[in-house]
C-alpha positions in Angstrom: -35.8 16.2 14.8 -33.1 14.4 12.7 -29.6 14.2 14.0 -27.0 14.8 11.3 -23.6 13.4 11.9 -20.6 14.9 10.2 -18.6 11.7 9.7 -16.0 11.0 7.0 -14.7 7.6 6.0 -11.0 7.2 6.8 -10.3 7.0 3.0 -11.7 10.6 2.8 -9.4 11.9 5.5 -6.5 13.8 4.0 -4.2 13.0 6.9 -4.7 9.3 6.5 -4.1 9.6 2.8 -0.8 11.6 3.3 0.4 9.0 5.8 -0.3 6.1 3.4 1.4 8.0 0.6 4.5 8.7 2.7 4.7 5.0 3.6 4.4 4.0 -0.1 7.0 6.6 -1.0 9.5 4.9 1.2 8.4 1.4 0.5 7.3 0.8 4.1 4.3 -1.4 4.1 2.2 -1.2 7.2 0.5 -4.5 8.3 -0.8 -6.0 11.4 1.1 -8.8 13.1 0.2 -11.1 15.9 -0.6 -9.4 19.2 1.9 -10.6 21.8 1.0 -8.6 24.9 -2.2 -7.3 26.4 -1.4 -4.5 28.8 -4.2 -3.8 31.3 -4.1 -0.7 33.4 -6.1 -1.7 36.5 -6.2 1.8 38.0 -4.3 4.7 39.6 -4.2 3.5 43.2 -0.6 3.2 44.5 1.2 3.4 47.8 3.8 5.8 46.4 3.7 9.3 44.9 6.6 9.3 42.5 7.1 12.6 40.8 8.0 10.8 37.6 4.8 8.7 37.5 3.3 8.9 34.0 -0.2 8.2 35.2 -0.1 10.4 38.3 -0.9 7.4 40.6 -0.9 7.7 44.3 -2.5 6.6 47.6 -5.4 9.2 47.3 -6.4 8.0 43.8 -9.6 6.0 43.9 -9.8 4.9 40.2 -9.6 1.1 40.2 -10.8 -1.7 38.0 -14.1 -3.4 39.1 -14.6 -7.1 39.3 -17.2 -6.8 36.5 -14.5 -5.2 34.2 -12.0 -7.9 35.2 -14.5 -10.5 34.2 -15.1 -8.8 30.9 -11.4 -8.6 30.2 -11.0 -12.3 31.0 -13.9 -13.3 28.8 -12.5 -11.3 25.9 -8.9 -12.6 26.5 -10.1 -16.2 26.6 -11.2 -15.9 23.0 -7.7 -14.8 21.9 -4.3 -16.4 21.6 -2.5 -13.4 23.2 0.3 -15.1 25.2 1.3 -12.4 27.7 -0.8 -10.2 30.0 0.9 -7.2 31.6 -0.9 -5.8 34.6 0.0 -2.2 35.3 -1.5 0.8 37.0 -0.7 2.5 39.9 0.2 -0.6 41.9 -1.9 -3.5 40.5 -1.5 -5.6 43.6 -3.3 -2.9 45.7 -6.7 -3.3 44.0 -9.1 -5.4 46.0 -9.6 -8.0 43.2 -5.9 -8.4 42.3 -5.7 -12.0 43.4 -9.0 -12.8 41.8 -7.7 -11.3 38.5 -4.5 -13.3 38.6 -6.3 -16.5 39.5 -8.7 -16.1 36.6 -5.7 -15.4 34.3 -3.9 -18.5 35.5 -7.0 -20.6 34.8 -7.0 -19.7 31.1 -6.1 -22.2 28.5 -3.7 -22.0 26.8 -1.7 -20.7 29.8 -0.7 -17.0 29.7 2.5 -15.4 31.0 1.5 -12.8 33.6 3.5 -9.7 34.4 2.8 -7.5 37.4 4.4 -4.1 37.2 
């Protein structure tokens, strides 16, 4: 049995084309610039239950980044020149491998600025 995928190229997507036309109409070129910050959400574990939390984090949430995923992030990041890493979550410092993550980040060359939110 053959599987038929119903895929379109982005050039064939009318919404993409309308967006490109609108940018051109207003002389607003869209281009990629250098990535300055890699924001990493390490999970939803937090010691607080703030009603305004945009990720619905809390002490009963069990979603946390594994060491394997941390290693994959570090390996990928080491091949880039992204200067800043923003660790967010829940409460990043509550994951068991938080110190490990920060130590691995600090060992990268060139050095990276690390933000813990």
